[in-house]
All heavy atoms as an XYZ file, in Angstrom:
792
protein
N      -4.197     15.207    -36.288
C      -4.172     13.772    -36.176
C      -5.485     13.323    -35.540
O      -5.981     13.933    -34.607
C      -2.970     13.364    -35.318
C      -2.788     11.889    -35.206
S      -1.387     11.464    -34.170
C      -0.203     11.069    -35.405
N      -6.023     12.278    -36.035
C      -7.266     11.737    -35.499
C      -7.028     11.229    -34.076
O      -5.980     10.665    -33.764
C      -7.731     10.599    -36.417
C      -9.101     10.075    -36.023
O      -9.851     10.813    -35.362
O      -9.401      8.917    -36.395
N      -7.988     11.421    -33.191
C      -7.831     11.038    -31.791
C      -7.671      9.529    -31.631
O      -6.917      9.069    -30.777
C      -9.022     11.530    -30.964
C      -9.055     13.033    -30.796
S      -7.564     13.686    -30.037
C      -7.753     13.103    -28.381
N      -8.363      8.762    -32.450
C      -8.222      7.306    -32.358
C      -6.819      6.881    -32.742
O      -6.234      6.000    -32.117
C      -9.243      6.619    -33.246
C     -10.662      6.739    -32.694
C     -11.626      6.018    -33.573
N     -11.695      6.733    -34.852
C     -12.450      6.403    -35.858
N     -13.209      5.351    -35.779
N     -12.464      7.105    -36.973
N      -6.255      7.522    -33.764
C      -4.899      7.200    -34.184
C      -3.887      7.636    -33.129
O      -2.913      6.920    -32.851
C      -4.600      7.872    -35.527
C      -3.267      7.527    -36.169
C      -3.174      6.024    -36.419
C      -3.092      8.288    -37.462
N      -4.116      8.785    -32.496
C      -3.222      9.253    -31.441
C      -3.269      8.308    -30.244
O      -2.236      7.976    -29.639
C      -3.599     10.667    -31.020
N      -4.461      7.864    -29.868
C      -4.582      6.926    -28.753
C      -3.893      5.615    -29.069
O      -3.195      5.044    -28.230
C      -6.053      6.693    -28.423
C      -6.250      5.715    -27.298
C      -5.968      6.076    -25.997
C      -6.697      4.428    -27.564
C      -6.138      5.172    -24.958
C      -6.870      3.525    -26.539
C      -6.592      3.891    -25.231
N      -4.061      5.120    -30.283
C      -3.416      3.875    -30.691
C      -1.894      4.023    -30.650
O      -1.187      3.128    -30.187
C      -3.880      3.462    -32.095
O      -5.303      3.366    -32.104
C      -3.284      2.127    -32.500
N      -1.393      5.153    -31.124
C       0.047      5.403    -31.071
C       0.553      5.461    -29.641
O       1.623      4.921    -29.317
N      -0.194      6.121    -28.759
C       0.187      6.175    -27.355
C       0.181      4.778    -26.743
O       1.086      4.420    -25.990
C      -0.773      7.087    -26.583
C      -0.619      6.989    -25.099
C       0.475      7.572    -24.472
C      -1.544      6.304    -24.342
C       0.626      7.474    -23.102
C      -1.393      6.192    -22.981
C      -0.305      6.780    -22.351
N      -0.816      3.988    -27.073
C      -0.906      2.637    -26.530
C       0.275      1.785    -26.980
O       0.882      1.070    -26.179
C      -2.230      2.003    -26.961
C      -2.628      0.716    -26.275
C      -2.790      0.929    -24.784
C      -3.910      0.188    -26.871
N       0.638      1.851    -28.263
C       1.794      1.099    -28.749
C       3.085      1.587    -28.113
O       3.962      0.791    -27.770
C       1.885      1.176    -30.275
C       0.942      0.244    -30.973
C       0.169      0.697    -32.027
C       0.828     -1.077    -30.599
C      -0.703     -0.154    -32.680
C      -0.039     -1.939    -31.244
C      -0.810     -1.465    -32.297
N       3.239      2.896    -27.939
C       4.447      3.433    -27.309
C       4.544      2.968    -25.862
O       5.620      2.592    -25.380
C       4.444      4.953    -27.389
N       3.425      2.989    -25.156
C       3.414      2.537    -23.763
C       3.794      1.063    -23.675
O       4.601      0.663    -22.832
C       2.033      2.773    -23.154
C       1.937      2.362    -21.721
C       2.463      3.166    -20.720
C       1.323      1.184    -21.369
C       2.386      2.797    -19.397
C       1.239      0.798    -20.052
C       1.769      1.609    -19.063
N       3.220      0.240    -24.549
C       3.540     -1.180    -24.553
C       5.014     -1.415    -24.881
O       5.654     -2.302    -24.300
C       2.660     -1.931    -25.544
S       0.934     -2.017    -25.020
N       5.577     -0.626    -25.776
C       6.992     -0.768    -26.124
C       7.879     -0.433    -24.927
O       8.878     -1.124    -24.668
C       7.331      0.132    -27.310
N       7.530      0.606    -24.184
C       8.323      0.977    -23.008
C       8.228     -0.100    -21.935
O       9.232     -0.482    -21.325
C       7.861      2.351    -22.463
C       8.474      2.647    -21.106
C       8.208      3.445    -23.457
N       7.037     -0.621    -21.689
C       6.867     -1.682    -20.692
C       7.625     -2.928    -21.112
O       8.307     -3.571    -20.301
C       5.374     -1.988    -20.469
C       5.187     -3.242    -19.638
C       4.692     -0.814    -19.818
N       7.555     -3.288    -22.382
C       8.269     -4.461    -22.866
C       9.777     -4.277    -22.734
O      10.488     -5.203    -22.314
C       7.890     -4.746    -24.321
C       8.506     -5.988    -24.953
C       8.049     -7.237    -24.197
C       8.113     -6.087    -26.418
N      10.276     -3.095    -23.058
C      11.710     -2.835    -22.926
C      12.138     -2.936    -21.467
O      13.215     -3.474    -21.160
C      12.039     -1.454    -23.489
N      11.304     -2.451    -20.549
C      11.623     -2.540    -19.127
C      11.648     -3.990    -18.672
O      12.508     -4.403    -17.898
C      10.607     -1.745    -18.312
C      10.912     -1.796    -16.837
O      12.033     -1.394    -16.455
O      10.037     -2.247    -16.075
N      10.704     -4.792    -19.151
C      10.671     -6.211    -18.780
C      11.902     -6.944    -19.316
O      12.491     -7.766    -18.626
C       9.409     -6.881    -19.315
C       8.132     -6.363    -18.755
C       7.994     -6.748    -17.300
N       6.844     -6.115    -16.703
C       5.843     -6.780    -16.156
N       5.860     -8.075    -16.136
N       4.849     -6.117    -15.626
N      12.294     -6.646    -20.540
C      13.471     -7.296    -21.128
C      14.723     -6.895    -20.361
O      15.586     -7.726    -20.049
C      13.595     -6.947    -22.626
C      14.947     -7.360    -23.187
C      12.471     -7.607    -23.410
N      14.828     -5.615    -19.996
C      15.982     -5.130    -19.239
C      16.036     -5.813    -17.872
O      17.094     -6.266    -17.434
C      15.885     -3.613    -19.078
C      16.995     -3.019    -18.256
C      18.264     -2.840    -18.796
C      16.780     -2.638    -16.936
C      19.285     -2.299    -18.047
C      17.783     -2.091    -16.178
C      19.040     -1.924    -16.729
O      20.045     -1.401    -15.986
N      14.896     -5.907    -17.180
C      14.866     -6.564    -15.875
C      15.210     -8.033    -15.966
O      15.942     -8.567    -15.125
N      14.697     -8.706    -17.000
C      15.021    -10.117    -17.182
C      16.510    -10.300    -17.437
O      17.140    -11.202    -16.884
C      14.219    -10.707    -18.341
C      14.621    -12.115    -18.684
C      14.213    -13.164    -17.884
C      15.423    -12.377    -19.776
C      14.585    -14.464    -18.174
C      15.804    -13.663    -20.083
C      15.390    -14.713    -19.278
N      17.085     -9.445    -18.266
C      18.512     -9.583    -18.562
C      19.353     -9.321    -17.319
O      20.374     -9.981    -17.112
C      18.923     -8.649    -19.699
O      18.795     -7.301    -19.298
N      18.950     -8.365    -16.473
C      19.680     -8.101    -15.232
C      19.636     -9.328    -14.313
O      20.657     -9.726    -13.759
C      19.075     -6.899    -14.510
C      19.405     -5.579    -15.142
C      20.874     -5.237    -14.979
O      21.408     -5.390    -13.861
O      21.489     -4.816    -15.970
N      18.445     -9.916    -14.142
C      18.331    -11.093    -13.278
C      19.083    -12.286    -13.876
O      19.723    -13.052    -13.147
C      16.860    -11.447    -13.077
C      16.132    -10.483    -12.180
C      14.747    -10.991    -11.808
N      13.925    -11.377    -12.940
C      13.164    -10.544    -13.633
N      13.111     -9.273    -13.309
N      12.441    -10.971    -14.640
N      19.020    -12.441    -15.174
C      19.696    -13.552    -15.826
C      21.207    -13.432    -15.675
O      21.891    -14.391    -15.330
C      19.312    -13.592    -17.311
C      19.947    -14.713    -18.066
C      19.507    -16.023    -17.884
C      20.983    -14.480    -18.953
C      20.086    -17.067    -18.574
C      21.574    -15.513    -19.641
C      21.128    -16.816    -19.456
N      21.744    -12.228    -15.906
C      23.183    -12.037    -15.774
C      23.633    -12.156    -14.322
O      24.722    -12.656    -14.047
C      23.589    -10.684    -16.346
C      23.490    -10.560    -17.871
C      23.819     -9.147    -18.312
C      24.415    -11.559    -18.547
N      22.802    -11.701    -13.372
C      23.170    -11.836    -11.963
C      23.181    -13.300    -11.547
O      24.032    -13.719    -10.758
C      22.197    -11.049    -11.096
N      22.261    -14.102    -12.083
C      22.240    -15.524    -11.763
C      23.441    -16.248    -12.344
O      23.915    -17.226    -11.776
C      20.947    -16.159    -12.280
N      23.954    -15.760    -13.460
C      25.121    -16.371    -14.090
C      26.432    -15.838    -13.507
O      27.498    -16.270    -13.899
C      25.110    -16.110    -15.589
C      23.816    -16.457    -16.278
C      23.734    -17.788    -16.895
N      24.667    -17.927    -17.995
C      25.103    -19.102    -18.409
N      24.685    -20.176    -17.827
N      25.939    -19.182    -19.397
N      26.342    -14.879    -12.595
C      27.551    -14.342    -11.967
C      28.167    -13.189    -12.731
O      29.269    -12.768    -12.431
N      27.483    -12.684    -13.707
C      28.007    -11.556    -14.483
C      27.171    -10.321    -14.182
O      25.993    -10.402    -13.886
C      27.927    -11.850    -15.975
C      28.677    -13.059    -16.390
C      28.534    -13.258    -17.869
N      28.991    -14.598    -18.239
C      28.652    -15.206    -19.329
N      27.841    -14.626    -20.176
N      29.115    -16.399    -19.598
N      27.782     -9.180    -14.279
C      27.058     -7.926    -14.098
C      27.519     -6.940    -15.149
O      28.571     -7.107    -15.764
C      27.305     -7.318    -12.709
O      28.706     -7.093    -12.549
C      26.790     -8.222    -11.608
N      26.739     -5.895    -15.318
C      27.141     -4.833    -16.237
C      28.268     -4.033    -15.599
O      28.404     -4.005    -14.377
C      25.965     -3.899    -16.516
C      24.828     -4.552    -17.251
C      23.710     -3.569    -17.552
N      23.174     -2.959    -16.332
C      23.272     -1.655    -16.033
N      23.841     -0.829    -16.861
N      22.779     -1.193    -14.913
N      29.093     -3.334    -16.375
C      30.180     -2.555    -15.788
C      29.687     -1.450    -14.852
O      30.305     -1.179    -13.836
C      30.888     -1.941    -17.003
C      30.445     -2.732    -18.163
C      29.135     -3.343    -17.816
N      28.578     -0.825    -15.144
C      28.088      0.261    -14.311
C      27.318     -0.206    -13.100
O      26.984      0.584    -12.216
N      27.028     -1.484    -12.996
C      26.216     -1.987    -11.892
C      26.974     -1.979    -10.573
O      26.380     -1.862     -9.514
C      25.729     -3.391    -12.197
N      28.294     -2.099    -10.621
C      29.090     -2.144     -9.402
C      29.487     -0.749     -8.919
O      30.149     -0.618     -7.902
C      30.346     -2.989     -9.639
N      29.109      0.286     -9.646
C      29.489      1.652     -9.252
C      28.799      2.012     -7.946
O      27.666      1.621     -7.685
C      29.106      2.637    -10.347
N      29.484      2.780     -7.118
C      28.908      3.166     -5.829
C      27.847      4.239     -6.033
O      27.874      4.989     -7.006
C      30.006      3.682     -4.900
O      30.564      4.861     -5.438
N      26.935      4.310     -5.074
C      25.879      5.310     -5.133
C      26.429      6.646     -4.678
O      27.355      6.699     -3.868
C      24.729      4.880     -4.239
C      24.052      3.637     -4.743
C      23.033      3.074     -3.809
N      22.264      4.084     -3.106
C      21.419      3.823     -2.142
N      21.250      2.590     -1.748
N      20.751      4.778     -1.542
N      25.875      7.734     -5.145
C      26.338      9.051     -4.691
C      26.102      9.236     -3.190
O      25.221      8.603     -2.596
C      25.484     10.033     -5.487
C      24.879      9.254     -6.593
C      24.885      7.825     -6.188
N      26.880     10.118     -2.565
C      26.781     10.332     -1.131
C      25.433     10.907     -0.722
O      24.958     10.649      0.374
C      27.894     11.271     -0.662
C      29.258     10.611     -0.771
O      29.303      9.367     -0.767
O      30.267     11.333     -0.851
N      24.818     11.705     -1.581
C      23.572     12.354     -1.195
C      22.415     11.375     -1.103
O      21.365     11.688     -0.559
C      23.219     13.498     -2.131
C      23.030     13.088     -3.552
C      23.966     13.070     -4.530
C      21.830     12.625     -4.160
N      23.439     12.616     -5.706
C      22.113     12.352     -5.507
C      20.528     12.427     -3.701
C      21.154     11.870     -6.387
C      19.577     11.956     -4.585
C      19.893     11.680     -5.904
N      22.570     10.114     -1.602
C      21.483      9.146     -1.512
C      21.483      8.414     -0.179
O      20.552      7.699      0.121
C      21.574      8.111     -2.641
O      22.829      7.428     -2.538
C      21.438      8.773     -3.983
N      22.521      8.595      0.627
C      22.591      7.951      1.936
C      22.235      8.967      3.017
O      22.440     10.158      2.869
C      23.995      7.412      2.202
C      24.393      6.351      1.193
O      23.484      5.671      0.697
O      25.590      6.229      0.906
N      21.727      8.494      4.116
C      21.491      9.365      5.254
C      20.089      9.921      5.317
O      19.216      9.582      4.525
N      19.852     10.805      6.290
C      18.499     11.310      6.528
C      17.991     12.261      5.447
O      16.803     12.520      5.374
C      18.628     12.033      7.872
C      20.060     12.391      7.968
C      20.814     11.319      7.252
N      18.863     12.782      4.610
C      18.406     13.714      3.581
C      17.619     13.009      2.491
O      16.894     13.644      1.739
C      19.599     14.439      2.966
N      17.720     11.692      2.426
C      17.076     10.949      1.344
C      15.737     10.336      1.757
O      14.995      9.884      0.922
C      18.008      9.851      0.849
S      17.460      9.073     -0.668
N      15.419     10.330      3.055
C      14.196      9.665      3.483
C      13.138     10.658      3.963
O      12.494     10.459      4.963
C      14.500      8.634      4.569
C      15.107      9.264      5.802
O      15.425     10.466      5.757
O      15.255      8.564      6.803
N      12.928     11.710      3.233
C      11.963     12.738      3.621
C      10.571     12.352      3.147
O      10.402     11.516      2.269
C      12.349     14.091      3.051
C      12.358     14.105      1.561
C      13.385     13.756      0.751
C      11.275     14.468      0.706
N      13.025     13.870     -0.554
C      11.730     14.313     -0.622
C       9.984     14.914      0.914
C      10.923     14.593     -1.713
C       9.184     15.183     -0.173
C       9.665     15.023     -1.463
N       9.588     12.955      3.756
C       8.203     12.752      3.364
C       7.413     13.993      3.741
O       7.886     14.838      4.494
C       7.603     11.507      4.017
C       7.540     11.591      5.513
C       6.398     12.044      6.150
C       8.628     11.230      6.305
C       6.333     12.140      7.517
C       8.566     11.320      7.671
C       7.419     11.777      8.272
O       7.363     11.867      9.619
N       6.210     14.086      3.234
C       5.334     15.210      3.539
C       4.182     14.683      4.373
O       3.538     13.713      4.005
C       4.806     15.872      2.243
C       3.836     16.980      2.563
C       5.958     16.373      1.416
N       3.931     15.347      5.498
C       2.827     14.935      6.365
C       1.939     16.140      6.614
O       2.422     17.217      6.946
C       3.349     14.410      7.699
C       2.254     14.047      8.636
N       1.503     12.911      8.470
C       1.760     14.679      9.725
C       0.600     12.859      9.436
N       0.734     13.918     10.210
N       0.656     15.977      6.429
C      -0.292     17.034      6.734
C      -1.600     16.395      7.153
O      -1.874     15.238      6.857
C      -0.511     17.970      5.544
C      -1.008     17.279      4.317
C      -2.354     17.128      4.088
C      -0.125     16.764      3.386
C      -2.818     16.484      2.967
C      -0.576     16.124      2.260
C      -1.930     15.977      2.051
N      -2.381     17.168      7.869
C      -3.691     16.707      8.310
C      -4.744     17.148      7.306
O      -4.578     18.157      6.613
C      -4.020     17.276      9.688
C      -3.101     16.763     10.760
C      -2.036     17.522     11.207
C      -3.294     15.506     11.307
C      -1.192     17.048     12.187
C      -2.465     15.022     12.288
C      -1.407     15.798     12.729
O      -0.576     15.315     13.692
N      -5.828     16.412      7.226
C      -6.910     16.754      6.312
C      -7.499     18.113      6.654
O      -7.874     18.888      5.779
C      -7.997     15.679      6.347
C      -9.117     15.963      5.376
C     -10.123     14.881      5.387
N     -10.756     14.794      6.685
C     -11.786     14.024      6.972
N     -12.282     13.246      6.049
N     -12.302     14.001      8.164
N      -7.536     18.444      7.935
C      -8.097     19.728      8.353
C      -7.259     20.903      7.837
O      -7.775     22.009      7.679
C      -8.200     19.790      9.874
O      -6.911     19.695     10.452
N      -5.977     20.689      7.577
C      -5.149     21.749      7.001
C      -5.623     22.125      5.603
O      -5.499     23.263      5.179
C      -3.687     21.312      6.929
C      -3.077     21.103      8.304
O      -3.631     21.662      9.277
O      -2.075     20.390      8.383
N      -6.174     21.164      4.889
C      -6.638     21.423      3.535
C      -8.086     21.903      3.493
O      -8.437     22.765      2.703
C      -6.512     20.162      2.678
C      -5.101     19.609      2.506
C      -5.151     18.321      1.730
C      -4.218     20.617      1.830
N      -8.922     21.309      4.356
C     -10.347     21.615      4.290
C     -10.766     22.720      5.244
O     -11.843     23.284      5.091
C     -11.171     20.359      4.604
O     -10.849     19.915      5.937
C     -10.890     19.255      3.605
N      -9.969     23.024      6.258
C     -10.309     24.062      7.216
C     -11.266     23.602      8.292
O     -11.774     24.404      9.073
N     -11.545     22.310      8.371
C     -12.427     21.780      9.404
C     -11.742     21.847     10.759
O     -10.521     21.845     10.858
C     -12.782     20.321      9.104
C     -13.530     20.118      7.821
C     -13.683     18.644      7.502
O     -13.109     17.800      8.220
O     -14.372     18.344      6.522
N     -12.548     21.901     11.805
C     -11.973     21.846     13.143
C     -11.662     20.404     13.483
O     -12.368     19.477     13.076
C     -12.948     22.416     14.193
O     -14.172     21.680     14.115
C     -13.222     23.886     13.934
N     -10.618     20.216     14.230
C     -10.167     18.871     14.572
C     -10.843     18.448     15.860
O     -10.758     19.123     16.881
C      -8.635     18.846     14.742
C      -8.178     17.452     15.123
C      -7.963     19.302     13.472
N     -11.563     17.340     15.800
C     -12.184     16.775     16.988
C     -11.218     15.788     17.618
O     -10.558     15.039     16.905
C     -13.479     16.068     16.624
C     -14.575     17.044     16.233
C     -15.861     16.309     16.028
N     -15.896     15.914     14.618
C     -16.654     14.972     14.114
N     -17.456     14.293     14.888
N     -16.635     14.696     12.837
N     -11.125     15.769     18.946
C     -10.200     14.821     19.576
C     -10.649     13.384     19.318
O     -11.840     13.081     19.270
C     -10.276     15.166     21.065
C     -11.561     15.912     21.227
C     -11.843     16.581     19.913
N      -9.693     12.533     19.173
C      -9.964     11.123     18.905
C     -10.185     10.419     20.237
O      -9.379     10.541     21.160
C      -8.773     10.484     18.155
C      -9.015      9.014     17.920
C      -8.542     11.213     16.853
N     -11.294      9.709     20.335
C     -11.573      8.962     21.564
C     -10.792      7.663     21.561
O     -10.645      7.013     20.529
C     -13.058      8.656     21.659
C     -13.877      9.870     21.944
C     -15.257      9.438     22.356
N     -16.183      9.824     21.287
C     -17.428      9.423     21.206
N     -17.912      8.611     22.104
N     -18.201      9.824     20.227
N     -10.327      7.297     22.732
C      -9.589      6.039     22.828
C     -10.567      4.873     22.758
O     -11.752      4.998     23.054
C      -8.802      5.989     24.131
O      -9.695      6.065     25.221
N     -10.061      3.743     22.394
C     -10.884      2.540     22.264
C     -11.311      2.079     23.652
O     -10.577      2.263     24.628
C     -10.100      1.442     21.570
N     -12.491      1.491     23.772
C     -12.921      1.004     25.086
C     -11.992     -0.104     25.568
O     -11.461     -0.883     24.783
C     -14.336      0.493     24.847
C     -14.435      0.278     23.388
C     -13.478      1.240     22.744
N     -11.826     -0.143     26.875
C     -10.930     -1.151     27.451
C     -11.555     -2.538     27.291
O     -12.768     -2.717     27.382
C     -10.698     -0.848     28.921
N     -10.704     -3.495     27.068
C     -11.162     -4.878     26.934
C     -11.555     -5.404     28.308
O     -10.966     -5.012     29.316
C     -10.065     -5.735     26.332
N     -12.543     -6.269     28.376
C     -12.926     -6.818     29.685
C     -11.784     -7.641     30.263
O     -10.951     -8.182     29.539
C     -14.145     -7.679     29.377
C     -14.071     -7.958     27.922
C     -13.347     -6.810     27.303
N     -11.750     -7.707     31.572
C     -10.674     -8.455     32.217
C     -10.801     -9.932     31.851
O     -11.903    -10.446     31.629
C     -10.737     -8.264     33.733
O     -11.930     -8.851     34.221
N      -9.693    -10.639     31.843
C      -9.755    -12.053     31.449
C     -10.504    -12.917     32.458
O     -10.912    -14.022     32.149
C      -8.293    -12.477     31.350
C      -7.498    -11.393     31.954
C      -8.342    -10.171     32.050
N     -10.728    -12.436     33.702
C     -11.448    -13.245     34.682
C     -12.957    -13.144     34.501
O     -13.702    -13.958     35.026
C     -11.092    -12.805     36.109
O     -11.409    -11.421     36.248
C      -9.619    -13.025     36.380
N     -13.440    -12.147     33.764
C     -14.871    -11.975     33.533
C     -15.337    -12.985     32.498
O     -14.741    -13.117     31.442
C     -15.161    -10.552     33.048
C     -16.591    -10.353     32.652
C     -17.573    -10.204     33.618
C     -16.968    -10.331     31.321
C     -18.893    -10.031     33.260
C     -18.285    -10.161     30.953
C     -19.251    -10.003     31.927
N     -16.420    -13.661     32.799
C     -16.974    -14.623     31.848
C     -18.387    -14.203     31.487
O     -19.174    -13.831     32.360
C     -17.016    -16.022     32.430
C     -15.665    -16.620     32.580
C     -15.795    -18.049     32.981
N     -14.480    -18.670     32.962
C     -14.286    -19.945     33.089
N     -15.299    -20.756     33.254
N     -13.074    -20.434     33.057
N     -18.699    -14.298     30.236
C     -20.055    -14.002     29.785
C     -20.958    -15.147     30.214
O     -20.531    -16.308     30.275
C     -20.083    -13.843     28.281
N     -22.192    -14.848     30.533
C     -23.096    -15.932     30.935
C     -23.276    -16.932     29.798
O     -23.321    -16.572     28.627
C     -24.402    -15.233     31.262
C     -24.251    -13.828     30.856
C     -22.823    -13.566     30.553
N     -23.368    -18.180     30.153
C     -23.506    -19.209     29.129
C     -24.910    -19.157     28.534
O     -25.843    -18.603     29.105
C     -23.237    -20.589     29.725
O     -24.250    -20.887     30.664
N     -25.057    -19.761     27.389
C     -26.339    -19.745     26.684
C     -27.395    -20.517     27.472
O     -28.584    -20.204     27.413
C     -26.182    -20.338     25.296
N     -26.999    -21.519     28.240
C     -27.960    -22.321     28.994
C     -28.520    -21.537     30.175
O     -29.679    -21.731     30.567
C     -27.308    -23.604     29.472
N     -27.734    -20.657     30.781
C     -28.196    -19.944     31.969
C     -28.974    -18.673     31.619
O     -29.657    -18.131     32.470
C     -27.008    -19.590     32.861
O     -26.180    -18.670     32.181
N     -28.879    -18.218     30.397
C     -29.618    -17.016     30.010
C     -31.047    -17.363     29.645
O     -31.321    -18.418     29.083
C     -28.951    -16.352     28.789
C     -27.767    -15.496     29.181
C     -27.277    -14.728     27.995
N     -26.630    -15.697     27.094
C     -26.361    -15.462     25.832
N     -26.691    -14.327     25.279
N     -25.774    -16.368     25.083
N     -31.943    -16.453     29.939
C     -33.350    -16.652     29.588
C     -33.551    -16.265     28.123
O     -33.011    -15.273     27.657
C     -34.215    -15.772     30.478
C     -35.667    -15.973     30.236
C     -36.468    -15.237     31.279
N     -37.839    -15.267     30.856
C     -38.558    -14.197     30.600
N     -38.070    -13.011     30.776
N     -39.801    -14.313     30.192
N     -34.325    -17.035     27.403
C     -34.605    -16.753     26.001
C     -35.574    -15.582     25.926
O     -36.693    -15.654     26.429
C     -35.198    -17.988     25.333
C     -35.281    -17.840     23.828
O     -34.740    -16.840     23.305
O     -35.879    -18.717     23.176
N     -35.132    -14.463     25.345
C     -35.959    -13.258     25.292
C     -36.738    -13.138     23.997
O     -37.454    -12.154     23.804
C     -35.069    -12.017     25.444
O     -34.119    -12.014     24.396
C     -34.374    -12.016     26.795
N     -36.617    -14.123     23.122
C     -37.349    -14.044     21.860
C     -38.826    -14.316     22.108
O     -39.190    -15.117     22.975
C     -36.811    -15.054     20.858
C     -35.354    -14.793     20.485
C     -34.860    -15.838     19.550
N     -34.818    -17.124     20.276
C     -34.413    -18.268     19.764
N     -34.013    -18.322     18.517
N     -34.375    -19.355     20.470
N     -39.704    -13.652     21.372
C     -41.134    -13.905     21.566
C     -41.490    -15.322     21.087
O     -40.948    -15.808     20.114
C     -41.819    -12.847     20.716
C     -40.804    -12.426     19.725
C     -39.468    -12.627     20.367
N     -42.416    -15.922     21.786
C     -42.836    -17.271     21.421
C     -44.000    -17.201     20.455
O     -44.906    -16.395     20.604
C     -43.253    -18.045     22.644
C     -42.096    -18.290     23.539
C     -42.444    -19.272     24.602
N     -41.269    -19.543     25.381
C     -41.188    -20.504     26.239
N     -42.214    -21.290     26.448
N     -40.092    -20.694     26.906
N     -43.957    -18.056     19.480
C     -45.031    -18.125     18.501
C     -45.852    -19.362     18.793
O     -45.343    -20.479     18.860
C     -44.461    -18.188     17.058
C     -45.569    -18.291     16.052
C     -43.579    -17.007     16.783
N     -47.150    -19.151     18.991
C     -48.035    -20.284     19.287
C     -48.925    -20.557     18.109
O     -49.469    -19.644     17.504
C     -48.875    -19.994     20.514
C     -48.006    -19.812     21.729
C     -48.834    -19.592     22.950
N     -47.939    -19.326     24.065
C     -48.333    -19.166     25.275
N     -49.629    -19.243     25.556
N     -47.493    -18.937     26.227
N     -49.077    -21.799     17.808
C     -49.883    -22.178     16.655
C     -51.349    -22.299     16.990
O     -51.797    -22.518     18.034
C     -49.395    -23.486     16.078
């Protein structure tokens, strides 16, 4: 099969699946707004979908993959106390060089 024809077929198949999903979602929202639901929509979820067994995740550090040594993270500098005030612009001396004509 020609690659262009295969790509075109894949593109049409993908669009058909997305369109079918959109139509299904619209029909679900439309029926829910009208107070009707599908017969299988009210079925209870299986027991294994509830509880801590369902909310797992994988956590790893980048150094585990790359083998780099881990440098300690420095804490952020402390914010100045609220009683400290920066000198006003009028009281500071202008340090820019002066240009004379």
